[in-house]
C-alpha positions in Angstrom: -13.1 19.9 8.3 -10.7 18.0 6.2 -9.3 15.1 7.3 -5.8 14.7 5.5 -4.2 11.2 5.3 -0.5 11.1 4.6 1.5 8.7 2.8 4.6 8.3 0.4 3.8 6.4 -2.7 1.3 3.9 -4.6 1.9 1.3 -6.9 0.3 -1.2 -8.7 1.4 -4.1 -6.4 0.5 -1.7 -3.3 1.2 -2.9 0.7 -1.2 -3.2 3.3 -0.7 0.5 3.8 -2.6 1.7 0.5 -5.4 -1.0 1.1 -5.8 0.2 4.5 -6.0 3.8 3.2 -8.4 2.5 0.3 -11.0 1.0 3.0 -10.6 4.3 5.1 -11.8 6.1 2.1 -14.6 4.1 1.7 -15.8 4.6 5.3 -15.2 8.0 5.5 -16.9 8.8 2.4 -20.3 7.0 3.3 -20.1 9.4 6.5 -19.9 12.4 4.1 -16.1 13.8 5.7 -14.4 15.7 3.7 -11.2 13.8 2.7 -7.7 14.4 0.9 -4.8 11.4 0.5 -1.5 12.9 0.4 1.5 11.2 -1.4 4.6 12.7 -0.8 6.9 10.3 -2.8 7.9 11.6 -6.2 6.1 9.4 -9.0 7.3 9.1 -12.6 6.8 6.0 -14.2 3.3 7.2 -15.0 0.3 9.4 -14.0 -0.6 9.0 -10.2 -4.3 9.4 -10.9 -3.8 5.9 -13.0 -2.5 4.3 -9.6 -4.9 5.9 -6.8 -7.9 5.5 -9.2 -6.6 2.1 -9.5 -7.3 1.4 -5.9 -10.7 3.4 -5.2 -9.9 6.7 -4.8 -11.8 9.5 -6.0 -9.2 12.2 -8.5 -10.8 14.9 -6.2 -9.5 13.1 -2.9 -6.2 13.1 -4.1 -3.2 15.7 -3.9 0.2 15.0 -4.8 3.2 16.8 -3.2 4.8 17.8 -6.4 1.3 18.8 -8.2 0.0 20.7 -5.1 1.2 23.6 -6.0 0.0 23.8 -9.8 -3.4 24.9 -11.0 -3.1 21.5 -12.8 -6.0 19.0 -11.4 -5.5 14.9 -10.7 -7.2 13.6 -13.7 -6.7 10.7 -16.1 -3.9 10.9 -19.0 -6.0 12.2 -21.9 -3.0 13.7 -23.4 -2.5 12.3 -27.1 0.4 11.4 -29.5 -1.4 14.2 -32.1 -1.1 16.6 -29.1 2.3 16.4 -29.0 3.2 16.2 -32.5 1.8 19.9 -32.2 4.4 21.0 -30.0 7.4 19.6 -32.0 7.7 22.4 -34.4 9.1 20.4 -37.1 7.5 17.0 -39.1 7.7 13.8 -37.6 9.2 11.3 -40.8 9.3 8.4 -39.8 7.1 6.6 -36.6 7.8 3.1 -34.9 5.7 1.2 -32.2 6.5 -1.7 -30.0 3.8 -2.3 -27.2 3.0 0.8 -25.3 6.1 2.8 -27.1 5.9 4.6 -30.0 9.0 6.5 -31.1 8.8 9.6 -33.5 11.8 10.3 -35.9 12.4 14.3 -36.7 15.3 15.0 -39.3 17.4 11.8 -38.5 17.6 8.4 -36.8 19.5 10.0 -33.5 16.6 13.0 -33.2 13.6 11.4 -31.8 10.8 11.3 -29.2 10.0 8.0 -27.4 6.2 8.3 -26.2 5.2 6.0 -23.6 1.5 5.2 -23.7 -0.7 4.4 -20.9 -2.5 1.6 -22.8 -1.1 0.3 -25.9 -4.0 0.5 -28.0 -4.9 3.9 -27.1 -3.0 7.1 -28.3 -2.7 8.4 -24.7 0.6 9.6 -23.6 1.9 9.3 -20.1 5.6 10.6 -20.6 7.7 11.3 -23.8 11.9 11.4 -23.9 13.4 13.8 -25.8 16.1 13.0 -28.0 18.7 15.5 -29.9 21.6 13.6 -31.9 21.8 10.7 -29.7 21.5 12.8 -26.1 18.9 13.0 -23.9 17.7 16.1 -23.2 14.1 16.3 -21.7 11.5 14.2 -20.6 8.2 15.6 -20.5 5.3 14.0 -18.2 1.4 14.4 -19.1 -2.1 13.8 -17.6 -4.6 16.1 -19.9 -1.5 18.6 -20.3 2.0 18.5 -19.3 2.3 18.5 -15.4 6.5 18.7 -15.6 9.7 18.2 -17.1 12.8 16.7 -16.5 16.0 18.4 -17.9 19.3 16.1 -18.7 22.5 16.9 -19.6 25.8 14.5 -20.3 28.1 13.5 -17.6 30.4 10.9 -17.7 29.2 9.4 -20.5 25.5 9.4 -19.2 22.1 11.2 -19.2 22.4 13.3 -15.6 19.1 15.0 -14.6 19.9 18.9 -13.1 16.1 20.1 -13.0 12.4 19.8 -12.8 10.1 22.2 -14.0 6.7 22.0 -12.6 3.8 23.6 -14.8 0.2 25.2 -14.9 -2.3 24.5 -17.4 -1.3 27.3 -19.4 2.0 26.1 -19.6 3.8 28.8 -17.6 6.2 27.5 -14.3 4.7 27.1 -11.1 8.4 26.4 -9.4 11.4 24.3 -10.1 13.4 21.9 -8.7 17.0 21.9 -8.8 18.7 18.3 -8.7 22.3 17.3 -7.8 22.3 13.7 -7.2 19.7 12.8 -4.2 19.9 16.3 -3.2 17.1 19.0 -4.4 16.5 22.4 -4.0 13.1 24.1 -4.7 12.5 27.3 -6.1 9.2 28.9 -5.6 8.7 32.9 -5.9 8.2 33.7 -2.1 10.6 30.7 -1.2 13.8 28.7 -1.6 14.1 25.6 0.1 16.6 23.2 0.5 15.3 20.0 1.2 12.4 17.6 0.9 11.8 17.8 4.6 11.6 21.9 3.8 9.1 20.9 0.8 6.8 18.9 2.9 6.9 21.7 6.0 6.0 24.2 3.2 3.2 22.5 1.7 1.6 21.7 5.3 1.8 25.3 6.1 0.1 26.0 2.8 -2.6 24.2 3.9 -3.6 26.7 6.3 -4.7 24.1 8.6 -7.5 25.1 11.6 -8.2 23.6 14.7 -11.3 21.6 12.9 -8.9 19.7 10.7 -6.9 16.5 10.9 -3.4 15.0 10.0 -3.5 11.2 10.1 0.2 10.3 9.6 0.2 6.4 7.4 4.1 6.9 7.1 6.0 9.7 8.4 10.0 8.8 8.2 11.9 11.6 7.9 8.9 14.1 7.6 7.6 13.8 11.1 9.3 16.4 12.3 8.1 19.1 9.3 4.6 17.9 9.7 4.4 18.5 13.6 6.4 22.0 13.2 3.6 23.3 10.9 0.6 21.6 11.7 -0.6 24.5 13.5 -3.7 24.3 15.1 -5.2 21.3 13.9 -5.2 17.7 15.2 -2.6 14.7 14.6 -2.9 11.4 14.9 -0.5 8.3 13.7 -1.8 5.2 12.5 0.2 1.7 13.2 0.3 -0.5 10.6 3.0 -3.1 11.6 4.2 -4.3 14.7 5.7 -1.4 16.6 8.8 -2.6 18.9 11.5 -5.1 18.5 10.7 -8.0 21.2 14.3 -9.1 21.4 15.6 -5.6 22.2 13.9 -4.9 25.3 14.2 -4.7 28.9 12.7 -3.1 32.1 14.0 0.5 31.4 14.5 0.3 27.5 12.4 -0.6 24.6 13.2 -0.5 20.5 10.4 0.9 18.7 10.4 0.4 15.3 12.2 2.8 13.1 8.9 3.7 11.2 7.2 5.0 14.7 10.3 6.1 16.8 10.0 9.9 15.9 6.1 9.5 16.7 6.7 7.4 20.0 9.1 9.8 20.9 7.3 13.3 20.7 3.8 11.1 21.5 2.8 14.1 24.2 2.8 16.1 20.8 0.2 13.5 19.2 -3.2 13.9 19.9 -4.5 10.2 19.1 -2.8 6.6 17.8 -4.6 4.2 16.2 -4.2 0.7 16.1 -5.6 -2.3 14.3 -6.6 -4.6 17.0 -7.5 -4.7 20.5 -4.2 -6.7 21.6 -2.0 -4.0 19.8 -3.8 -1.2 21.6 -3.4 -3.1 24.7 0.6 -4.0 24.4 1.0 -0.3 23.2 -0.8 1.3 26.0 0.9 -0.6 28.4 4.2 -0.2 27.0 4.0 3.6 27.0 2.7 3.5 30.7 5.9 1.8 31.6 8.4 3.3 29.6 7.0 7.0 29.0 4.8 7.1 32.2 2.2 8.5 30.4 -1.2 7.1 28.6 -1.5 8.5 25.1 -5.0 8.3 23.5 -5.0 5.2 21.3 -8.1 4.0 19.9 -9.0 0.5 18.1 -10.2 0.6 14.9 -9.8 -2.2 12.0 -7.9 -1.1 9.2 -10.9 -1.8 6.8 -14.6 -3.4 7.0 -16.5 -5.8 5.4 -19.8 -4.6 3.4 -21.5 -8.0 4.2 -20.5 -11.8 4.9 -20.3 -13.0 1.9 -22.2 -16.7 1.6 -21.1 -19.5 -1.3 -23.4 -19.6 -4.1 -23.1 -23.2 -4.4 -20.9 -26.1 -2.4 -17.6 -25.1 -1.4 -15.0 -26.5 -3.4 -13.8 -29.6 -1.2 -10.3 -29.5 0.1 -9.8 -26.6 -1.9 -7.2 -23.8 0.1 -6.2 -20.4 -0.9 -4.0 -17.7 0.2 -3.9 -14.1 -1.2 -1.0 -11.7 -0.4 1.9 -9.9 -2.4 4.3 -12.6 -3.4 7.4 -10.9 -1.2 9.6 -12.8 1.0 7.9 -11.6 4.0 4.9 -13.4 3.3 6.9 -16.8 3.0 4.3 -18.4 0.3 7.1 -20.7 -0.3 6.6 -22.5 3.1 2.9 -22.6 2.1 3.5 -24.2 -0.9 5.8 -26.9 0.4 3.5 -27.4 3.1 0.7 -28.2 0.6 3.1 -30.6 -1.3 3.8 -32.7 2.0 0.3 -32.6 3.3 -1.1 -33.7 -0.2 0.6 -37.0 0.3 -2.0 -37.7 3.2 -4.9 -35.8 1.6 -4.4 -36.4 -2.0 -7.5 -34.5 -3.1 -5.7 -31.0 -1.8 -5.8 -28.1 -4.2 -4.1 -24.9 -3.8 -4.9 -21.4 -5.0 -2.3 -18.3 -4.6 -3.4 -14.9 -5.3 -1.5 -11.7 -5.6 1.4 -10.8 -7.7 5.3 -9.8 -6.4 9.0 -10.3 -6.7 8.9 -14.0 -5.4 6.7 -15.4 -8.1 9.5 -17.0 -10.0 10.8 -18.5 -7.0 7.4 -19.8 -5.9 6.6 -21.3 -9.7 10.2 -23.1 -9.7 9.6 -24.8 -6.5 5.7 -26.1 -7.8 7.5 -26.9 -11.2 10.4 -29.0 -9.3 7.6 -30.9 -7.6 5.9 -31.6 -10.9 2.8 -29.7 -8.7 1.2 -27.8 -11.3 -1.7 -30.0 -11.7 -2.9 -29.0 -7.7 -1.1 -25.4 -6.9 -2.0 -22.2 -9.2 -0.7 -19.0 -9.4 -3.6 -16.6 -10.4 -2.5 -13.4 -9.8 -4.2 -10.6 -9.0 -7.9 -11.2 -8.9 -11.1 -9.1 -7.5 -11.7 -11.7 -4.5 -15.0 -10.6 -3.1 -16.9 -13.5 -4.6 -14.0 -16.0 -5.1 -12.7 -16.6 -1.0 -16.3 -18.7 -0.4 -15.5 -21.1 -3.2 -13.1 -22.4 -1.1 -12.7 -24.6 2.3 -9.4 -23.3 4.0 -7.4 -20.1 3.7 -3.8 -20.5 4.9 -1.0 -17.7 5.6 2.7 -18.2 6.6 3.2 -14.3 7.5 5.0 -14.1 10.5 4.0 -10.5 11.2 0.8 -8.9 10.5 -0.2 -5.4 12.1 -3.8 -6.7 11.0 -4.5 -8.7 7.8 -7.1 -7.4 5.2 -7.3 -10.8 3.5 -7.7 -12.5 6.8 -10.4 -10.5 7.4 -12.0 -10.9 4.2 -11.5 -14.5 4.3 -13.4 -14.6 7.7 -15.9 -12.6 6.0 -16.6 -15.1 3.8 -16.9 -18.0 6.4 -13.4 -19.6 5.5 -11.6 -22.0 7.8 -8.2 -20.3 8.7 -4.7 -21.7 9.7 -1.6 -18.9 10.6 1.0 -18.8 12.9 0.4 -17.9 16.6 2.2 -14.3 16.4 1.0 -10.6 16.8 -1.2 -9.3 15.6 -3.7 -10.3 12.7 -3.7 -14.2 13.3 -5.2 -14.4 16.7 -7.9 -11.7 16.1 -9.4 -14.0 13.1 -8.2 -17.5 14.2 -10.0 -19.0 17.2 -7.9 -22.0 17.5 -9.6 -25.6 17.3 -12.7 -23.4 16.4 -12.7 -22.0 13.1 -9.1 -23.4 12.5 -5.3 -23.3 14.0 -2.9 -20.9 15.3 0.2 -22.6 14.7 3.3 -21.9 17.0 6.6 -21.0 15.7 10.1 -19.9 17.2 11.6 -17.8 14.0 14.8 -18.1 16.9 14.7 -22.2 17.2 12.9 -23.6 13.9 14.3 -24.5 11.0 12.6 -24.1 7.7 12.1 -27.9 7.6 10.4 -27.7 11.0 7.9 -24.9 10.0 7.1 -26.2 6.7 6.5 -29.7 8.3 4.4 -28.1 11.3 2.0 -26.3 8.5 1.6 -29.3 6.7 0.3 -31.4 9.9 -2.1 -28.9 10.6 -3.4 -28.8 7.2 -3.9 -32.6 7.0 -5.3 -32.3 10.7 -7.9 -29.8 9.9 -9.1 -31.9 6.7 -8.6 -35.1 8.6 -10.7 -33.6 11.7 -14.1 -33.0 12.6 -14.1 -29.6 13.6 -17.4 -28.3 14.8 -18.9 -25.9 12.4 -15.6 -23.7 11.7 -17.0 -21.6 8.9 -20.3 -20.5 11.4 -17.5 -19.8 13.8 -15.4 -17.4 11.2 -19.0 -15.8 10.2 -19.5 -14.9 14.0 -15.7 -13.0 14.2 -16.5 -11.5 11.2 -19.6 -9.6 12.3 -17.4 -7.3 14.6 -16.0 -6.3 11.3 -19.1 -5.1 9.2 -19.1 -1.9 7.9 -21.6 0.3 10.4 -19.5 -1.0 13.0 -16.3 0.5 11.7 -18.0 3.5 10.7 -19.1 4.0 13.8 -15.7 3.4 15.4 -14.4 6.4 13.0 -17.3 9.0 14.3 -16.9 8.6 17.8 -12.8 9.3 17.1 -13.5 12.6 15.1 -15.8 13.6 17.5 -14.2 12.9 20.4 -10.9 14.5 19.2 -12.3 17.4 17.3 -14.0 18.4 21.0 -11.3 18.0 22.7 
């Protein structure tokens, strides 16, 4: 029996879906389940193993669609510059290095190989670009051997890719991908596939799934049909990671599902089970299926993460210290929190605010801090392992207007923090008990201006620090007990036994 978890891509600043998968891997690993995490996106900037290991996945748990059809294993990059030089067939006359980029010049300044290193102080090469007489002709990608190559030809004064070649360990060709803009054709000895969906379907068939196997779809846009068509007797489930419908486009006879789940919901009778992260979303989804589809699918509530233990502070919590942790993305609205803390500081001068995470909004947030000369009490601290960090703070704040669960919310209550977040589904009401361990802040995105929202958050921050809430930290710890690892492990075990027994 194997549980295949299907996703698209993974990166350094991964989304909640990838973190949810990482938590799931820990839980299923501890209960000795055979698990695989399948990534379907084409990944080329660096070895996928670097990204998956960074998230805590084991190499033998990873299947990368494009590498699956070769005998090359998922492994760290150990291919060196010297290994590459040995394949060149002519001498390197000059070498230049800038940070993680090493350029090997051959017979003239227009013919060279540019090596992109895994780390600037090590000789390991993730990929190399081959330029002959000023024209890019090939890119090679490595782990412990060459994994694949891309071939280029001049087109309208640019290098245009026309083929990818994927190799076995001995250098023999496993298959070719012929590229024409956004379209690809995949050529195998026994098949020619004319789309990515066909490629995915071919992969699913090659897994030779049985009734003892299970597929869990974490993402399925454009490939859901291919998976359903070729899954054979295996069981299939769908994880609902986000808000699943549009509340604004809904009446007694029609509902607009989230695009990410529309195909799965429309074919729900072919899905063996759905998973929501909270009881509230389970209840809403169940009611909607009954109303709009006239039947009730199997829906399980399993939190996307768990807590190994409750984290107690080693020392007294820093008084008036606020924390938030998330991707620095526009939908997280960290800028609202920064502005709210700046306002609240006028009434509570001892306030400090630390922001953990990385993302595209970092400069915007930094500019707001600088503009208001708030650097002395608001800090951007980047990616940090937060297990022992949360409990140093008094209060966790969130400004996300939609969370399917909220892993950082769970981690924060697991460290006993007080909480402030919007009164929106689904994470905040799961972890915040209004007036007990913090506040659920009312919000209307239709009616409230940004200034209104910022002012409201500020007032709740002030109310928390000027008020006298009865032991909010104890309340948070009590909420967190339902998310301890043994309880979530048992939920997974129950699902597996029930689904496979049916």
